[in-house]
N, C-alpha and C positions, 0 to 999 in steps of 0.2 A: 462451490458446487457440494449439492447435499446428497445423498444417495436416494429419493426418488427422481430424482430428475435423472437418475443414469438407467436407460435401457438394460434389458435383461443380459448378464452373461459380459455386459462394459466393463465393469472391475477388475478389480486383484484376483486370483485364481490360488486356490491353498495348493499348497506345493508347490507352487514356483516361486520364482525368485524374477524379480521385473525390478533391470539394471535402466535407470530412468536421470535422462541428461535433468539437472536445474536449471541449467542456462547460466550466464554470465555474474548474474546479480541482482539484476531487475528482475522481481517477479513478477512485473507484467509478460516478462518473453517468455515463459515458462509454458508447455506445449497442453495443449485440452486434454489427450493422453496422459499426460503423467498428472495433471488436476482429477482425472475418474481414478487413477491410482492410489492415487494419498486419500482419498474419500472413502476409501475400501480397505485398505490394508490393514494386516493386524499390526508387522513391526514394519519399521520404517529407521535403515541404517543409515546417516548423513553424514558428507563430508563436513568440513569444520568449512566453506566458502558458499555454503547453501544458502541464501535469503533467511533469516528467521520468519517472516511472515509466510515463507511456503510452509513452515511445520506446524505452523499454526490453522492451516486446512487440512492436517489429520486428522482422521476423525477420532471423536470423543473414544476413548477408553482404547485407543490405540498406543502402542509402547512406541516409544521413539528413544533411539538409539545413537550417540555420537561414536565416530570412527573415525576421528579426525586425522589428517598427517598433514605437515606444516616443515620442511625439509630446514626451514630456517628458522624454528625453534628444537636442537635436536638435543636439549635437556628435558623437553618435555616428556611426560608418560605416553607413548604414542602407538595406537593400534600395529602391528606387524602385517603385512598385506597374507600372511598365512592363518594367520588368527582372524582377520575377515573372511578369509574364502571357507574356513573353519564353522564359523556363525552361521553363513549363509546357507550352506549346507544342512547345520544338524537346524536349523530355523523350520525348511522347507520339509525336514523330513520330519519333522513335528505336524506338518499340514497344516503350516501357518501361510499367511498369505502376507510376503515379502515384498519389498520395493527397498532398492539400495537406489539411495539419491546421491549422483554426484554432480559436482558440481560442472557447468558446461556439457560435454557431450562425452556419454562413456566411453565411446571408442576414438575420441581423441587426445592421447595423451593422459587418458583416464583412469589408465590398467586394468577397462570395463575388460577388456579383450582377457586377461589374465583373471579374472572372476569366472568371467564366464569358460571359459576353459577349465577350471576347476568345476564349474559345474559338470561342465559335460562327463570329465574322467569320474563323477560322483554320480551318473545318470541323473540329475535332475534338471527337471525342465526349467528354459526362461525366455524372457523376452526382453527385448532392447529395444528403450524409447529413445529417441537423438531429442538432446538437445542443441539449442542455439550455442555454439561453442562461443569462447570466450576472445577469440581472434577476429574473429568476422565481427561481433557486438562493438568490441571496444574501439576497433579500428573505425566502423560506422558513428557510432555515439561521440567519437574524436574530429569527423570529418574529416575521414580518410577513406575513399573508395579503393578498397585492394587492386581491384582491377582498373583499367580504363584503356578506352582504344589506342590513344596515342601516347600512352606512356608505359603499361604493364599488361601482359597480356598471360601473365600466369600469375601463379603466388606458389610459394613455399613454406612452408610450417615446419617448424623446429624445436628442439629444447635444444639451452644451450651446452648440455650435457650430455655424454651418454650413461645410461645405466650401474656402468663400474664407475662412474664420476670423472674420467677423461672428456677433455674438451671436445666439442664436436669439430668435424675435421673440413674446416672452411675451406681446401680444395674442393669436395663437391660443389662448390657454387662459382667455381670459374666459370665465365664466361655469360653466367646468367643477367638477364636484362629485366627480369620480370621483379616484383614485389617477396621481401622477405620479413617473416613475421616470428619474432623470438621468442618464444614460452620461457617462463623459468630460467629466464639469463639475468636478472639485474645484479647479479654479485661479481657476475664474469661480461658484465657489456664492454670492460676496455678491452680484453683480451680479445672479444670477439671482434670487435670493432678494427684491433691492426691486426689481427689474420686478414680480414678483408681487403684491408688496403694492400698488407704485404708478402699472404699466401694466394688470396683470391684475385687480385688484380683491379680492385674497385678501384674507382676515381676517389680521392678522399673528400671531394666535394660534395657526393652522392647524401639525400638528403634524409634525414632520419629521426623520428618521434619516437617518446618515449609514453605509454598510458597508463598511471595507477591507478585502482579500481575500478574499472573502466565500467559504464553504464550505471553508475551509483552517485549520489549527491555530492560525495566526494572526493568526485572524480576529479583525475591532474594530469594532464597531458605537457613534457615537458618537448620544444624542438631544435633543430640543429642540424649538423651535420654528422657523419660517420667519427671525423676528425674528433669535435667536440661534445658528444651527447655524452659521453659516458660522465665527463668532469660538469655537463652542467644539469643531469641528473641527481651527481652526489651534492650537489651544493645546493638543487631544492630539497634533498632529502626525499625523495619519494620514496613511498609504502607498497610493499606488497600486497596482495598479487600486481605484475606489470608487465606489460605487453611492450615488448618493442618492434617496428616497426621499420624497415629498412627500403628505400628505394624513389624513384620518383613522383611516387605518389603521397610521400607524404607530405610534400611540398603543396598539395593541396586543400591543409585544413584552415589555412587563410580563407580561402574562399567557399568551401564545405561545412567548415564550423558550425554549429548549429544546436545540440545538447546544452555545454556548460556556455551557451552564449543565451540562454533565455534570459530572462529578466528575472525568474525564482530560482535559479540554475545556487545550489550550494545555501540560500537562504533559512536559517533554520526557525521552523517555525512551529510556534506552541500550539498548539492542539487540546482545549481546552472543554470538549465532549465528554459524556460519562463514555465509559470505557466500551462499552457494546455498538456503540455508534462511530468511534474514531479508529476503528480499520478502513473503514469505506473512506474518510474524509482522508484520513495517510496515503493513500493510493491513491486519489487525484493531487493532492500535492505532489508525489514522488515523480508522475508521471511528466509535472511541469519541472522537474530537476531539483524540486526544494527538500529539506530533509527534516520533516516532520519530526517533533516531540512530542509525547504521547504525556500528556499530565492532565487524568481526568478531573476539573474541579468540584464535580459533581458525583454523586451514586443514585441510582435510579432505586427506592423501594417499595416494596409491598405496596397494595392499596391498603389505606387503613380500616378501612369497614370492608372486609369482604363479603358479608349479610348483603350489604348495598348492592355490588356490584351483582352478586349471584339473581339479586330480587331483577335487574334493568333487564339483565340477559333472560329473563324467563317471561318479562313484559315488553322485552322486544318490539316484537310483532305489532301492539298496541300505538306507538311513535307514528308522527306524522315525518318525522324528520329526526335523523342522525346526525350530530356534529361531530368531525373528528379536528384537530386542531394542531394535532402532531403524528408524527410517526411511533412515536413511542404509546400513545394515548391506544393507536390502531394495534400493536403488536401487542396491549396488555389486555384489549378486547377481544380481538379474537382468538388470545390464549383463553380466557372465560368462557368462551363460547365453547372449545374445545372441551376445555374440563366438563362443561355441563352436557357433552357430546351434542351438541347442534352444530350449524353449519352456515350458508351464506342465506338458507331460505329462511332463517328465523329473522331476519329484517323484513319479512312480509312485503307489505305497502310503502314501509317506511322510503323516505326518497335521503339519501345521503349526500353530505355536505363536506368539503375537504379546504381547511385552510388556503394551501396553497399546491404547488406545483410535487412536492416532495412526499405532501402526507397523499395525494390522491394517487401518485405511484406505489407509497406501499400499500394503496386498498388494493391498486390494480394487481399487483404482484399476489395478493390474496384471492384474485377474483371476482371483485366490487369496482363498477365502473362507480368515479362519482359523480352526482346529477349539477352539484353548484359548487365551482371554484371559479373565486373571486378573480381580479385579472392581476390584483395588488393585495400581495398577500400580507395582509395585516389584517386585526381583528375588526377595525370602522369598515373594510371593506367586504368583510365576509356576513357581516350584521346586516350592511345595506343589500348583498347579494340575497341576501335569507328571507328579507323582507321583499325587495323587488318579487320575488321570485311568490309570497304569501299574496301581495296584491292581486296578482293576476288568478289566483283561487278565492277569491273574495276577502282577503284578510288575512292577520293573525290571529285572532281572536277564535279560541278554541282548537289551537291548535297543538300540539303534545310534541315539544322536543326531547332529544337525549342527549346529553352532552358529556363524554365521556373522555377526562381530562387530565391534568395534576391535579394534584390537592392544593397547591397555591398558584394561583393562577390569574389574569386580569379579568372582571367580572364586567367589561364591555359588552360581548357577543350577548350573555345569557342576561344581561339587563335593559340592553335594548330589545330584545326580544320579547320581555316581561311588557316593555312599558308597551307595546303593540297588542299586548291581550296574548302572548302564546301562554302555555303553562310550559318553565323550563328546568328538567330535571338535570341537575348537575350531578353527576358522580364521578369521587375520586378513583382512578385507576389505579394511580400509581403518586409516589410523594419526590419529591427533586431532594437530596442531601447532599451538606458540606462534605468531600472526600477528607479524608484520614488528614490529619495535621502531620504523619509524618512525613510529608512530604515536601512541608512547606520549605524547611531552612534549606535540602536540597534544591529547589526552584531560585529561591531568594539568593544564592553563591550563582547560579547559572545567570539570574538577572545581573547581580553585582558584576560581574566577568564580562558579560558584554556578549554572552553566547546564545543568545536569543532574539532574532532579529524583527518578529512580527509574532501577534498573537490572535485565534481567530477565536471569536467569539460568537455563538448564536442564539442567544437567549438571556433574559434578565438572571436566571439562576446561572447560569454559567459566569456571568460577571460578577456576581454577588460572591458564588464560590471563590472565584479568582481573588477577588478582594480581600476578601475574609482571610482565607490561606497566607496571604502578603503582608496582613495588619495594617499598621499605620503608613509602611510604609510603600503599599500598594502604588498610589501616585507617580512617585518619586524612581519607583522602580522600573516602572512601564514609559517613564516619560522620556525614553530614547529609541520604545518599541514599538513599531507601526499596528497601532490597535484595528484591525478588519473586522467590522460588524455587521451582521446578517441582515439587518433593518433597522428601520427608526426607533422602532421602541426597543430591541438592545441597545441604538447609539444613545438613547435617552436615559436609560438606565445605566451605561459607563458613563456619559458626562455626569449623572447624577452622582459618582464614586470617584469624582475628581480626573476623570481619566480624558485624553484626548484620542480623537477617534480618527485615523488615516485615512480610511475610505470604506465606502458600505456599500454593500450588495443591491446589487438591480436590475434583474426581482429578488427577491427574499428565498436565495437557495445556496447549496452549501455550493453546489458547481459554480454561481453567480457570484458568489463569497471569494472564490480561488482565482475565477476572473481578476477580479477588482482588485484583490492583491499582488496579482500579476499585473497587473493597469498601474498600480501606484508605484511600484516597483521600477517598471520600465520608464515613468515619466523622472524617476532620479539620475541625476549625473550620475557617472561610474564613479568608482572609486579608485 
């Protein structure tokens, strides 16, 4: 979220501490209010379990401080709670806009209430922004409904040990027939379950499950009963954070499981797009349960001839048509407009063409509605659509066309328009360059170890960048990886480099590419 999109007064306030819930791990579960505050804070103090992608939403120039605390690593240097409280107070007194970003919800076992009490005692104003708490989210992502009209009409949240380190008094649960959610209790799960049977009188056959790293692509769930769940968890070597769910509803997972049953769940997908484009792609994959691996195989460089760009901007109103063939071209061209202190009015009478839906959306986000978008998102279709429009107006002869694009690209569109009589000015707005060779060996090792299940390629340049990084081993290293191509031109480039294309998007958009990859894995027998 950009600052420009916020209504006045909606962001973080000077001298106020905002206690913000970051949710359980899936960054898509963060609240809109949390995003507003991250976009406007001066300082963000965050726990260890906060999704790293959320920190990328902090406004440029803001300070990000780690104040993580993990009980299972007592040897690590960790912030004492009193030190965190003092830091919050000092920052607020300096007039800073402070966000205290906490995993889950600040007021459910998050020690947010202790921090709020310290702020009150110091006379510091604060705001609490609730977050999706981990027991609710992890249970839902594991396919467990915490309440059910036939099975459970209550839910109890508890921690396995008190502040002093003593075990929870299970006698409090005697006679309880609802659902029990145990947080921070993985190490003492066996003792807790024995107490449920011996002290609270629970039936040994009571269903139980443990959800490790809930809502994330590496989520794991172990099922059993309170008699054997601890042994099963130990055998599976589950990692923290983990949530134990005890009660009849734990048996619903076989029917309601959805997240970790999806075709892309846990699939490690290599994203080769340029760094500034990979975030949105990674988010799409994560929503389907995949684990995106961001390795940009190309870098987007500046225009090789800035004077040529400046001239195209100055003469923009003299063109009959401006053709955009990528969202990179859109971004770079509008940046040039802004640098010249111009806006969309500079297009004058010119019509706008976009090669596909993604490019059209990039224009729409800047207030421009494309006049021409082909039904098939490839150069051949774009050229045919433009020529058909010119024919309606008496032909292409005499038409002036501006094509702002990459330095190296297919010549099909400009050549087709020139052959029809149009004057076409091709202006290089940027150039794609190979990514740093420093990442090559790490990528080779991951491929050799079988740590990548699929790779998404979105252009010939990403294909070339990937194959150049891997060198002579490219085709052999990628033989067991599902290569997903955004369209026929990219697929052809992949095959020219010796790669086998497993699936292709239709239409040629990134969301359709994710759909195609999901369909590919859905068609494979479960391993």
